[in-house]
C-alpha positions as CSV (number, residue, x, y, z in Angstrom):
1,X,0.0,0.0,0.0
2,X,2.9,2.3,0.8
3,X,4.4,1.7,-2.6
4,X,1.1,2.5,-4.3
5,X,0.7,5.8,-2.4
6,X,4.3,6.8,-3.3
7,X,3.7,6.2,-6.9
8,X,0.4,8.1,-6.7
9,X,2.0,11.0,-5.0
10,X,4.8,11.1,-7.5
11,X,2.2,11.6,-10.3
12,X,0.5,14.3,-8.2
13,X,3.6,16.3,-7.6
14,X,4.8,16.1,-11.2
15,X,1.4,17.3,-12.5
16,X,1.2,20.1,-9.9
17,X,4.7,21.3,-10.8
18,X,3.8,21.5,-14.4
19,X,0.8,23.7,-13.5
20,X,2.5,26.1,-11.2
21,X,5.4,26.7,-13.6
22,X,3.1,28.7,-16.0
23,X,2.2,32.3,-15.3
24,X,-1.3,31.7,-16.6
25,X,-2.2,29.8,-13.4
26,X,-1.3,32.7,-11.2
27,X,-3.2,35.1,-13.4
28,X,-6.2,32.9,-13.3
29,X,-6.1,32.7,-9.5
30,X,-5.6,36.5,-9.2
31,X,-8.7,37.1,-11.4
32,X,-10.6,34.7,-9.2
33,X,-9.7,36.6,-6.1
34,X,-10.6,39.9,-7.6
35,X,-14.0,38.5,-8.7
36,X,-14.7,37.1,-5.2
37,X,-13.7,40.4,-3.6
38,X,-16.0,42.3,-5.9
39,X,-18.9,40.0,-5.2
40,X,-18.3,40.2,-1.4
41,X,-18.4,44.0,-1.5
42,X,-21.6,44.0,-3.6
43,X,-23.2,41.5,-1.3
44,X,-22.4,43.6,1.8
45,X,-23.9,46.7,0.2
46,X,-26.9,45.0,-1.2
47,X,-27.9,43.0,1.9
48,X,-26.7,45.5,4.5
49,X,-24.8,42.6,6.0
50,X,-23.2,44.6,8.8
51,X,-26.6,44.9,10.4
52,X,-28.3,41.7,9.2
53,X,-25.4,39.3,9.8
54,X,-23.1,37.3,7.5
55,X,-25.2,34.2,6.8
56,X,-26.4,35.5,3.4
57,X,-22.9,36.7,2.5
58,X,-21.2,33.5,3.5
59,X,-23.7,31.2,1.6
60,X,-23.5,33.5,-1.5
61,X,-19.7,33.4,-1.5
62,X,-19.7,29.6,-1.2
63,X,-22.0,29.3,-4.2
64,X,-19.9,31.7,-6.2
65,X,-16.8,29.6,-5.5
66,X,-18.7,26.5,-6.6
67,X,-19.7,28.3,-9.8
68,X,-16.2,29.5,-10.7
69,X,-14.7,26.1,-9.6
70,X,-17.1,24.2,-11.9
71,X,-16.3,26.6,-14.8
72,X,-12.5,26.4,-14.4
73,X,-12.0,22.8,-13.3
74,X,-13.1,21.2,-16.6
75,X,-10.5,23.2,-18.5
76,X,-7.8,22.1,-16.1
77,X,-8.7,18.4,-15.8
78,X,-10.4,17.3,-19.0
79,X,-7.1,17.2,-20.9
80,X,-5.0,15.5,-18.2
81,X,-4.6,12.2,-20.0
82,X,-5.3,12.7,-23.7
83,X,-3.3,16.0,-23.6
84,X,-0.2,14.1,-22.5
85,X,-1.0,11.4,-25.0
86,X,-1.0,14.0,-27.9
87,X,2.3,15.5,-26.5
88,X,3.9,12.1,-26.4
89,X,4.7,12.2,-22.6
90,X,2.1,9.7,-21.5
91,X,3.9,6.8,-23.1
92,X,7.1,7.7,-21.2
93,X,5.3,7.5,-17.9
94,X,3.6,4.3,-18.8
95,X,6.9,2.4,-19.3
96,X,8.0,3.2,-15.8
97,X,7.0,1.3,-12.6
98,X,4.0,3.6,-12.1
99,X,0.8,1.8,-12.9
100,X,-2.1,3.0,-14.9
101,X,-4.3,3.3,-11.8
102,X,-1.7,5.5,-10.2
103,X,-1.5,7.7,-13.2
104,X,-5.2,8.2,-13.5
105,X,-5.9,8.7,-9.8
106,X,-2.8,10.9,-9.4
107,X,-3.9,13.2,-12.2
108,X,-7.4,13.3,-10.5
109,X,-5.9,14.2,-7.1
110,X,-3.8,16.9,-8.8
111,X,-6.8,18.4,-10.6
112,X,-8.8,18.3,-7.3
113,X,-6.0,20.1,-5.4
114,X,-5.9,22.7,-8.2
115,X,-9.7,23.2,-7.8
116,X,-9.4,23.4,-4.0
117,X,-6.9,26.2,-4.5
118,X,-9.8,28.4,-5.5
119,X,-11.7,27.5,-2.4
120,X,-8.6,28.3,-0.3
121,X,-8.2,31.6,-2.1
122,X,-11.8,32.5,-1.0
123,X,-11.1,31.7,2.7
124,X,-10.3,35.4,3.7
125,X,-13.7,36.4,2.3
126,X,-15.4,33.5,4.0
127,X,-13.8,34.5,7.3
128,X,-15.0,38.1,6.7
129,X,-18.6,36.8,6.3
130,X,-18.2,34.7,9.5
131,X,-17.0,37.8,11.4
132,X,-20.2,39.6,10.5
133,X,-22.0,37.1,12.7
134,X,-24.9,34.7,12.6
135,X,-23.0,31.9,10.7
136,X,-23.2,28.6,12.7
137,X,-20.1,26.5,12.9
138,X,-21.9,23.5,11.6
139,X,-22.9,25.5,8.5
140,X,-19.3,26.5,7.9
141,X,-18.0,23.0,8.3
142,X,-20.7,21.1,6.3
143,X,-20.9,23.6,3.4
144,X,-17.1,23.7,3.0
145,X,-16.7,19.9,3.0
146,X,-19.6,19.4,0.5
147,X,-18.3,22.1,-1.8
148,X,-14.9,20.5,-1.8
149,X,-16.4,17.1,-2.6
150,X,-18.4,18.7,-5.5
151,X,-15.2,20.2,-6.9
152,X,-13.6,16.8,-6.6
153,X,-16.5,15.2,-8.5
154,X,-16.1,17.7,-11.4
155,X,-12.3,17.0,-11.5
156,X,-12.9,13.3,-11.6
157,X,-15.4,13.6,-14.4
158,X,-12.9,15.7,-16.4
159,X,-10.0,13.3,-15.8
160,X,-12.2,10.3,-16.6
161,X,-13.4,11.8,-19.9
162,X,-9.8,12.7,-20.8
163,X,-9.0,9.0,-20.6
164,X,-12.1,7.9,-22.5
165,X,-11.9,10.4,-25.4
166,X,-8.9,10.8,-27.6
167,X,-9.2,14.5,-28.4
168,X,-8.6,17.0,-25.6
169,X,-10.9,19.6,-27.0
170,X,-13.8,17.1,-27.2
171,X,-13.2,15.9,-23.7
172,X,-13.2,19.4,-22.3
173,X,-16.5,20.2,-24.2
174,X,-18.2,17.0,-23.0
175,X,-17.1,17.8,-19.4
176,X,-18.7,21.2,-19.6
177,X,-21.8,19.6,-21.0
178,X,-22.0,17.2,-18.0
179,X,-21.5,20.1,-15.6
180,X,-24.2,22.0,-17.4
181,X,-26.6,19.0,-17.3
182,X,-26.2,18.8,-13.6
183,X,-26.4,22.5,-12.9
184,X,-28.8,23.8,-15.5
185,X,-30.3,20.7,-17.0
186,X,-31.8,19.5,-13.7
187,X,-33.5,22.9,-13.4
188,X,-34.9,22.6,-16.9
189,X,-36.1,19.1,-16.4
190,X,-37.7,20.1,-13.1
191,X,-39.5,23.1,-14.7
192,X,-40.6,21.4,-17.9
193,X,-41.5,18.1,-16.1
194,X,-43.7,19.9,-13.6
195,X,-45.4,22.0,-16.2
196,X,-46.1,19.0,-18.4
197,X,-48.1,17.2,-15.6
198,X,-50.8,19.4,-14.1
199,X,-53.8,18.9,-11.9
200,X,-57.0,20.8,-11.3
201,X,-57.4,23.0,-8.2
202,X,-60.7,24.5,-7.0
203,X,-60.4,27.6,-4.9
204,X,-63.3,29.2,-3.0
205,X,-62.7,32.6,-1.5
206,X,-64.9,34.7,0.8
207,X,-63.8,38.3,1.4
208,X,-64.8,40.9,3.9
209,X,-66.8,43.8,2.4
210,X,-64.3,46.4,3.3
211,X,-66.3,49.3,1.8
212,X,-69.2,48.5,4.1
213,X,-66.8,48.2,7.1
214,X,-65.4,51.6,6.4
215,X,-68.8,53.1,5.9
216,X,-70.8,51.5,8.7
217,X,-68.2,49.9,10.9
218,X,-68.6,46.6,12.7
219,X,-70.3,46.6,16.2
220,X,-68.3,44.6,18.8
221,X,-69.2,40.9,18.9
222,X,-70.8,40.9,15.5
223,X,-69.6,39.4,12.2
224,X,-68.4,41.7,9.5
225,X,-70.3,42.1,6.2
226,X,-69.0,39.6,3.7
227,X,-69.1,39.4,-0.1
228,X,-70.6,36.3,-1.8
229,X,-68.1,33.4,-2.2
230,X,-66.1,33.3,-5.4
231,X,-64.9,30.1,-7.0
232,X,-62.0,29.6,-9.4
233,X,-61.0,26.4,-11.2
234,X,-57.5,26.3,-12.7
235,X,-54.6,23.9,-13.4
236,X,-51.4,23.9,-11.4
237,X,-48.0,22.2,-12.2
238,X,-47.3,19.0,-10.3
239,X,-43.7,19.6,-9.2
240,X,-44.1,17.0,-6.5
241,X,-43.7,14.4,-9.2
242,X,-40.4,15.7,-10.6
243,X,-38.7,17.3,-7.6
244,X,-36.2,14.5,-7.6
245,X,-34.4,16.1,-10.5
246,X,-33.3,18.8,-8.2
247,X,-31.6,16.3,-5.9
248,X,-28.8,15.9,-8.6
249,X,-28.1,19.6,-8.7
250,X,-24.8,20.4,-7.0
251,X,-26.0,23.7,-5.7
252,X,-29.0,22.0,-4.2
253,X,-26.7,19.4,-2.6
254,X,-24.7,22.0,-0.9
255,X,-27.7,24.0,0.2
256,X,-29.7,21.0,1.5
257,X,-26.7,19.5,3.3
258,X,-26.0,22.7,5.2
259,X,-27.9,22.9,8.5
260,X,-30.9,25.2,8.2
261,X,-30.9,28.6,9.8
262,X,-34.1,30.4,10.7
263,X,-35.0,33.5,12.7
264,X,-37.6,33.8,15.5
265,X,-40.4,34.0,12.9
266,X,-39.4,30.9,11.0
267,X,-37.8,32.8,8.1
268,X,-34.5,31.6,6.5
269,X,-31.5,33.7,7.3
270,X,-29.2,32.5,4.5
271,X,-29.3,31.5,0.9
272,X,-28.7,27.8,1.8
273,X,-31.9,27.6,3.8
274,X,-34.0,29.5,1.2
275,X,-33.0,27.0,-1.5
276,X,-33.5,24.0,0.8
277,X,-37.0,25.3,1.7
278,X,-37.8,25.8,-1.9
279,X,-36.7,22.3,-2.9
280,X,-38.6,20.8,0.0
281,X,-41.7,22.8,-0.7
282,X,-41.7,21.2,-4.2
283,X,-42.2,17.8,-2.5
284,X,-45.7,18.8,-1.3
285,X,-48.6,18.1,-3.6
286,X,-51.1,21.0,-4.2
287,X,-54.4,20.8,-2.4
288,X,-57.3,19.9,-4.8
289,X,-59.7,22.0,-2.7
290,X,-58.6,25.4,-1.3
291,X,-61.0,27.4,0.9
292,X,-60.0,30.9,2.0
293,X,-62.5,32.6,4.3
294,X,-61.5,36.1,5.3
295,X,-64.6,36.5,7.4
296,X,-63.8,33.4,9.5
297,X,-60.4,34.9,10.3
298,X,-61.8,38.2,11.3
299,X,-60.8,39.6,14.7
300,X,-62.4,42.4,16.7
301,X,-59.5,44.7,16.0
302,X,-60.1,44.4,12.3
303,X,-56.9,42.3,11.6
304,X,-57.0,39.2,9.4
305,X,-55.3,36.2,11.0
306,X,-54.4,33.4,8.7
307,X,-53.6,30.4,11.0
308,X,-53.4,27.8,8.2
309,X,-50.4,29.1,6.3
310,X,-47.1,27.3,7.1
311,X,-43.9,29.1,7.9
312,X,-40.8,28.2,5.9
313,X,-39.5,26.4,9.0
314,X,-42.6,24.2,9.2
315,X,-42.3,23.4,5.5
316,X,-38.6,22.5,6.0
317,X,-39.4,20.3,9.0
318,X,-42.3,18.5,7.3
319,X,-40.2,17.4,4.3
320,X,-37.3,15.0,3.7
321,X,-33.7,15.8,2.9
322,X,-32.3,14.8,-0.5
323,X,-28.7,16.0,-0.5
324,X,-27.3,12.5,0.3
325,X,-29.0,11.1,-2.8
326,X,-27.6,13.8,-5.1
327,X,-24.1,13.4,-3.5
328,X,-24.2,9.7,-4.0
329,X,-25.2,10.1,-7.6
330,X,-22.3,12.5,-8.2
331,X,-19.8,10.2,-6.4
332,X,-20.9,7.2,-8.5
333,X,-20.6,9.2,-11.7
334,X,-17.1,10.3,-10.7
335,X,-16.0,6.8,-9.7
336,X,-17.4,5.3,-12.9
337,X,-15.6,7.9,-15.0
338,X,-12.3,7.1,-13.3
339,X,-12.7,3.4,-13.5
340,X,-13.6,3.5,-17.2
341,X,-10.6,5.8,-17.8
342,X,-8.3,3.3,-16.1
343,X,-9.5,0.5,-18.3
344,X,-9.1,2.5,-21.5
345,X,-5.6,3.8,-20.5
346,X,-4.3,0.4,-19.4
347,X,-1.3,-0.9,-21.4
348,X,-1.0,-3.1,-23.3
349,X,-4.4,-2.2,-24.7
350,X,-6.6,-5.1,-25.9
351,X,-8.4,-2.7,-28.1
352,X,-7.1,0.4,-29.8
353,X,-9.0,3.7,-29.7
354,X,-10.9,4.6,-32.8
355,X,-8.7,6.2,-35.4
356,X,-5.5,4.6,-34.1
357,X,-3.4,2.1,-36.0
358,X,-0.3,-0.1,-35.4
359,X,2.8,1.5,-36.9
């Protein structure tokens, strides 16, 4: 086992040294820091975070790091194997004592460390958000770990595809398509799937005759004047049938895995919780019969009290989490890509890639 880890680490160090030798890497990291700094300043100004706490700023920065990481990681990982094959350096490595498994896994670890450098560069801004207050330690720990795992998944998919496909440009493009399918495609599937399956809802509403109340008033102990009931029949999307698509979204995985944070009124205090509540709200089927009686909720003070509406906290607690399902899907996808790449890169190959020939 020690020999395997030594060979693996040798591949990792060689790959990382090649990356840090170029000035483009430092320029890319510098641009990333500038972008995160600009987003942090805008978030503080837009949300008045100095008074409202840093939960919203922290969660937004984590999502921004995940966004940029998934945009940059494919370009850095999806040519790790076929790029060296085209340059003629992969064959040199394969004739050494380093195994194919060590090569593929080593390049994945190197690509993952490179992606984690972006998360490390954002640490000062995350610390600033924590200093603003109202960011639980569990939220910091869980969101950071899950974000790091998601970056590792993207790196594994890129390295895996670089071993499966012969052309670097094609493998980079396919990796971006996979990332887009998980990030945007799941949202499209959720929206179109819910809209394609609809059910009928009947709503009956009874309202207070406010013009009569203002003109004549309401004597104490008496019921207010009410307008005749109005009934509407309309179709609503059934998102409860397709909410599972959202479980595979990496942003939903991070948001749903982070512990929820609510204020005293049951309202979310950060972006993680808002997204988690929205996803869990989609699990609930619409009521076929909805009755709203403003007169029944009348109070002597003239206020309307709606006791039937659920708070976001109640919606969150009455639903089931889905982040572990999405994370399991991502890990299986990453593991499958790496295993397949190992089989395709193993020498001597029992089957040549398409377009190759024996000299």
